[in-house]
C-alpha positions as CSV (number, residue, x, y, z in Angstrom):
1,M,-23.7,-21.0,15.1
2,F,-25.2,-24.3,14.2
3,T,-27.5,-26.2,16.6
4,T,-28.8,-29.7,15.6
5,M,-31.8,-31.4,17.2
6,H,-33.0,-34.9,16.5
7,G,-36.4,-36.5,17.1
8,T,-37.8,-33.1,18.3
9,T,-41.0,-31.1,17.9
10,A,-41.8,-27.8,16.3
11,A,-42.6,-26.3,19.7
12,A,-39.2,-27.4,21.0
13,V,-37.4,-25.9,18.0
14,S,-39.2,-22.6,18.5
15,A,-38.2,-22.5,22.2
16,K,-34.6,-23.3,21.3
17,L,-34.5,-20.7,18.6
18,T,-35.7,-18.0,21.1
19,A,-33.0,-19.1,23.6
20,L,-30.3,-18.9,21.0
21,R,-31.4,-15.5,19.8
22,R,-31.3,-14.2,23.3
23,A,-27.9,-15.6,23.9
24,S,-26.5,-14.2,20.7
25,G,-28.1,-10.8,21.0
26,A,-30.2,-11.4,17.9
27,L,-33.4,-10.3,19.7
28,T,-32.4,-6.7,18.9
29,F,-32.6,-7.3,15.2
30,T,-35.8,-6.7,13.2
31,R,-37.1,-9.4,10.9
32,V,-39.4,-8.0,8.2
33,L,-41.0,-11.3,7.1
34,T,-41.0,-15.1,7.3
35,L,-39.6,-16.9,4.3
36,I,-40.7,-20.6,4.0
37,I,-38.5,-22.6,1.6
38,V,-40.0,-25.9,0.5
39,A,-37.5,-28.2,-1.1
40,D,-37.5,-31.8,-2.3
41,D,-34.2,-32.6,-0.8
42,L,-31.4,-31.1,1.4
43,A,-29.5,-29.9,-1.7
44,G,-32.5,-27.9,-2.8
45,A,-32.9,-26.5,0.7
46,E,-29.3,-25.4,0.8
47,R,-29.6,-23.7,-2.6
48,G,-32.6,-21.8,-1.4
49,I,-30.9,-20.8,1.9
50,N,-27.8,-19.5,0.2
51,A,-30.0,-17.3,-2.0
52,A,-32.1,-16.1,0.9
53,N,-29.0,-15.3,2.9
54,G,-27.9,-13.1,0.0
55,A,-31.3,-11.4,-0.1
56,S,-31.3,-10.9,3.7
57,R,-29.0,-7.9,3.2
58,E,-32.1,-6.1,2.0
59,H,-34.8,-8.2,3.6
60,P,-33.8,-9.5,7.1
61,C,-36.1,-12.4,7.7
62,R,-36.7,-15.7,9.4
63,I,-36.0,-18.5,7.0
64,I,-37.8,-21.8,7.6
65,A,-36.5,-24.5,5.1
66,V,-38.6,-27.6,5.0
67,V,-37.2,-30.7,3.2
68,A,-40.6,-32.1,2.1
69,G,-39.4,-34.9,-0.1
70,E,-38.0,-37.2,2.7
71,G,-41.2,-38.1,4.6
72,G,-41.2,-41.9,4.3
73,D,-43.4,-44.3,6.1
74,G,-41.5,-44.7,9.3
75,P,-42.4,-43.3,12.7
76,A,-43.3,-39.6,12.9
77,S,-40.2,-37.5,13.9
78,I,-38.5,-34.2,13.1
79,D,-34.8,-33.5,12.7
80,A,-33.9,-29.8,12.9
81,Q,-31.0,-27.5,12.5
82,I,-30.9,-23.9,13.7
83,R,-28.5,-21.3,12.4
84,V,-28.0,-17.9,13.9
85,G,-25.3,-15.3,13.8
86,G,-22.7,-15.2,11.0
87,D,-23.9,-18.6,9.6
88,A,-27.3,-17.1,8.8
89,G,-26.4,-13.8,7.2
90,L,-28.7,-11.1,8.5
91,S,-31.4,-13.7,9.0
92,E,-32.0,-16.7,11.2
93,V,-32.4,-20.1,9.6
94,V,-34.3,-23.2,10.7
95,I,-34.1,-26.4,8.6
96,L,-36.8,-29.0,9.3
97,Q,-36.6,-32.6,8.0
98,P,-39.9,-34.2,8.9
99,R,-40.3,-37.9,8.6
100,G,-43.5,-39.9,8.9
101,G,-46.7,-38.0,10.0
102,P,-45.3,-34.5,10.1
103,A,-44.2,-34.6,6.5
104,D,-47.9,-34.6,5.5
105,A,-48.8,-31.5,7.6
106,I,-46.1,-29.0,6.8
107,D,-48.4,-26.0,7.5
108,T,-49.0,-27.2,11.0
109,L,-45.3,-27.9,11.4
110,V,-44.2,-24.4,10.7
111,M,-46.9,-22.5,12.6
112,P,-45.0,-22.4,15.9
113,L,-42.0,-20.9,14.1
114,L,-43.8,-18.0,12.2
115,L,-42.9,-14.5,13.2
116,P,-46.0,-12.8,14.8
117,D,-47.6,-10.1,12.7
118,A,-45.2,-10.4,9.9
119,P,-45.9,-11.2,6.2
120,I,-45.3,-14.8,5.0
121,V,-43.6,-15.7,1.7
122,V,-43.4,-19.3,0.5
123,W,-40.8,-20.4,-2.1
124,W,-40.9,-23.8,-3.7
125,T,-37.3,-24.3,-5.0
126,D,-38.2,-27.5,-6.9
127,R,-41.5,-28.6,-8.4
128,P,-44.3,-26.4,-7.2
129,P,-47.9,-27.5,-6.3
130,A,-50.4,-27.5,-9.2
131,V,-52.2,-24.5,-7.7
132,P,-49.8,-22.7,-5.3
133,S,-52.6,-20.6,-3.7
134,R,-54.6,-23.7,-2.8
135,D,-51.6,-25.4,-1.2
136,P,-51.8,-25.3,2.7
137,L,-48.7,-23.2,2.9
138,G,-49.6,-21.1,-0.1
139,A,-53.0,-20.3,1.5
140,M,-51.1,-18.8,4.5
141,A,-48.8,-16.6,2.4
142,Q,-49.1,-13.1,1.0
143,R,-46.6,-14.0,-1.7
144,R,-46.0,-17.4,-3.4
145,I,-42.8,-17.9,-5.4
146,T,-42.1,-20.7,-7.8
147,D,-38.9,-21.5,-9.8
148,V,-39.9,-23.7,-12.8
149,T,-36.4,-23.4,-14.2
150,A,-35.1,-25.7,-11.5
151,G,-37.5,-28.5,-12.3
152,E,-37.9,-31.0,-15.1
153,A,-39.9,-29.9,-18.2
154,P,-39.7,-26.2,-17.1
155,L,-41.7,-24.7,-20.0
156,E,-44.5,-27.2,-19.5
157,M,-44.5,-26.5,-15.8
158,L,-44.7,-22.7,-16.5
159,R,-47.7,-23.2,-18.7
160,S,-49.4,-25.4,-16.1
161,L,-49.3,-22.5,-13.6
162,A,-51.5,-20.3,-15.7
163,P,-54.9,-21.9,-15.1
164,G,-54.5,-21.7,-11.3
165,Y,-52.9,-18.3,-11.1
166,A,-54.0,-16.2,-8.2
167,P,-52.8,-12.7,-7.1
168,G,-49.6,-13.0,-5.1
169,D,-48.2,-15.7,-7.4
170,T,-44.9,-15.2,-9.2
171,D,-42.1,-17.2,-10.7
172,L,-38.4,-16.4,-10.7
173,S,-38.2,-16.6,-14.5
174,W,-40.1,-13.2,-14.4
175,A,-37.4,-11.6,-12.2
176,R,-34.7,-13.1,-14.5
177,V,-35.9,-10.9,-17.4
178,T,-36.3,-7.6,-15.5
179,L,-33.2,-6.0,-16.9
180,W,-34.2,-7.0,-20.5
181,R,-37.7,-5.6,-19.9
182,G,-36.3,-2.3,-18.5
183,L,-33.9,-1.8,-21.4
184,L,-36.5,-2.6,-24.1
185,A,-39.1,-0.4,-22.5
186,A,-36.7,2.5,-22.3
187,T,-35.7,2.0,-25.9
188,L,-39.3,2.1,-27.1
189,D,-39.8,5.4,-25.2
190,E,-37.2,7.1,-27.5
191,P,-38.2,8.7,-30.8
192,P,-39.1,8.0,-33.5
193,H,-42.3,6.5,-32.0
194,V,-43.0,4.1,-34.8
195,P,-45.3,1.1,-34.2
196,I,-43.6,-2.3,-33.8
197,T,-44.9,-4.8,-36.4
198,R,-43.2,-8.1,-35.3
199,V,-40.9,-9.4,-32.6
200,R,-38.4,-12.3,-32.4
201,V,-36.9,-13.5,-29.1
202,T,-34.0,-15.9,-29.3
203,G,-32.3,-17.9,-26.6
204,A,-31.9,-21.3,-25.0
205,D,-34.4,-24.0,-26.0
206,E,-37.3,-24.5,-23.5
207,R,-35.9,-21.8,-21.2
208,P,-38.8,-20.2,-19.3
209,S,-37.2,-16.8,-19.3
210,V,-37.2,-16.7,-23.1
211,Y,-40.9,-17.5,-23.2
212,I,-41.9,-15.2,-20.4
213,L,-40.1,-12.2,-22.1
214,A,-41.8,-13.1,-25.4
215,A,-45.1,-13.3,-23.6
216,W,-44.6,-9.9,-22.1
217,L,-43.9,-8.4,-25.5
218,A,-46.8,-10.2,-27.1
219,E,-49.2,-9.0,-24.4
220,S,-47.8,-5.4,-24.3
221,L,-47.4,-4.7,-28.0
222,G,-50.2,-6.9,-29.4
223,V,-48.0,-8.1,-32.3
224,P,-46.8,-11.5,-33.5
225,V,-43.9,-12.8,-31.4
226,E,-41.6,-15.6,-32.7
227,I,-39.2,-17.7,-30.7
228,G,-35.7,-18.5,-32.0
229,V,-33.4,-21.1,-30.6
230,E,-29.7,-20.7,-29.9
231,E,-27.2,-22.8,-28.0
232,S,-27.0,-20.9,-24.7
233,R,-28.2,-20.8,-21.1
234,A,-30.5,-17.8,-21.4
235,I,-31.8,-15.1,-23.7
236,T,-29.4,-14.0,-26.4
237,R,-31.3,-11.6,-28.7
238,V,-34.5,-9.6,-29.1
239,E,-35.4,-8.1,-32.4
240,L,-38.2,-5.5,-32.7
241,E,-39.2,-4.9,-36.3
242,R,-40.5,-1.5,-37.5
243,E,-40.6,0.5,-40.7
244,P,-37.4,2.5,-40.2
245,G,-35.5,-0.6,-39.4
246,P,-35.2,-3.2,-36.6
247,I,-34.2,-2.5,-33.0
248,T,-31.9,-5.3,-31.8
249,L,-30.7,-6.0,-28.3
250,R,-28.2,-8.9,-28.4
251,R,-26.0,-10.6,-25.9
252,E,-23.5,-13.3,-26.8
253,P,-23.9,-16.6,-24.9
254,G,-22.1,-16.4,-21.6
255,A,-21.3,-12.7,-22.0
256,S,-22.3,-9.9,-19.5
257,V,-22.4,-7.1,-22.0
258,A,-25.1,-6.6,-24.6
259,F,-25.3,-4.4,-27.7
260,L,-28.2,-2.3,-28.6
261,S,-28.5,-1.5,-32.4
262,R,-30.9,1.1,-33.8
263,P,-31.1,2.4,-37.4
264,G,-28.9,5.4,-38.0
265,R,-27.2,5.2,-34.6
266,I,-23.9,3.8,-33.3
267,D,-24.3,0.4,-31.4
268,Q,-24.5,1.0,-27.7
269,R,-22.7,-1.3,-25.2
270,I,-24.9,-2.1,-22.1
271,N,-24.1,-4.0,-19.0
272,L,-26.5,-6.9,-19.0
273,P,-25.3,-9.9,-16.9
274,E,-27.3,-13.0,-16.2
275,R,-29.0,-12.5,-12.8
276,I,-28.0,-14.8,-10.0
277,L,-30.6,-16.5,-7.8
278,A,-30.1,-14.2,-4.8
279,D,-30.7,-11.1,-7.0
280,C,-34.0,-12.6,-8.4
281,L,-35.2,-13.5,-4.9
282,T,-34.3,-10.1,-3.6
283,E,-36.4,-8.4,-6.3
284,E,-39.4,-10.6,-5.6
285,L,-39.3,-9.9,-1.8
286,R,-39.5,-6.1,-2.5
287,R,-43.2,-6.3,-3.1
288,L,-45.8,-8.3,-1.2
289,D,-48.8,-7.2,-3.2
290,A,-50.0,-8.8,-6.4
291,D,-47.9,-8.4,-9.5
292,E,-50.7,-7.7,-12.0
293,T,-48.3,-7.5,-15.0
294,Y,-46.9,-10.9,-14.3
295,G,-50.5,-12.2,-14.0
296,R,-51.5,-10.9,-17.4
297,V,-48.3,-12.2,-19.0
298,L,-48.7,-15.7,-17.6
299,T,-52.5,-16.0,-18.4
300,R,-52.8,-13.9,-21.5
301,G,-49.4,-13.4,-23.0
302,L,-48.0,-17.0,-22.8
303,P,-50.7,-18.6,-24.9
304,L,-49.8,-16.2,-27.7
305,V,-46.3,-17.5,-27.9
306,T,-45.8,-20.7,-29.9
307,P,-42.6,-22.8,-29.5
308,P,-40.7,-23.4,-32.8
309,K,-41.5,-27.1,-32.8
310,E,-45.3,-26.4,-32.6
311,K,-45.3,-24.1,-35.7
């Protein structure tokens, strides 16, 4: 069910949402958190809502999507759309398009719509603030999610997040490499336990996931990590050098199956698809405490990784 409101207020939207929930029977559903999506335009908001609807199967929530890039200089007003029932998955969705004054006070705008006594997560689908924890919305949230891959100069943007990192920050590039990290960690747990001497991570040029995986390996293993570039959309190969011979985990561009090669053993086929946005968001919503490993990788590991053009 879609309900559109023009020239309204946040309080009126909240009252209408309550009435619609009561009419649809949604008052009986439990929402575990409030997810605030901040987008530069309506397309970015819809992209975030689609991913959040997918994540709602595991995390039923109230989704408040704010189109922050359309403020303008005209008179202050708010256009809103409310989605409940089948159009909102297992969540309920409110889209706010503030113009004029309200666009400069998003934190005040969303307050009447927050679920009481429920955690708050903020997700910037486009360019994030310089320091997410100091943003008015970020200061309200237990968890702050960025997605530098969706913006311009993504690698530069990822590096810019490090100086202002605060517990509770995370980026979806970190969730995109979870399967790679799990497979590599499991492989290193197998005998023979020989030290790794050097690592090479290959993938798409300027792709944040390539560098965040390399940074994790650099910070965890304390060895030199090189970046290789291959025409693709994501990571394609990780090589761990050691005395008996290299361990190689490789995935052809566009493929969903990877091959794990180890000295003296038959190559192993492993399911390793590229993760979709909804899967990455679902993972990040599973924990609302600080991800200390991500913090170390961003602040300590990333400076250890040098892009090929800087060598």
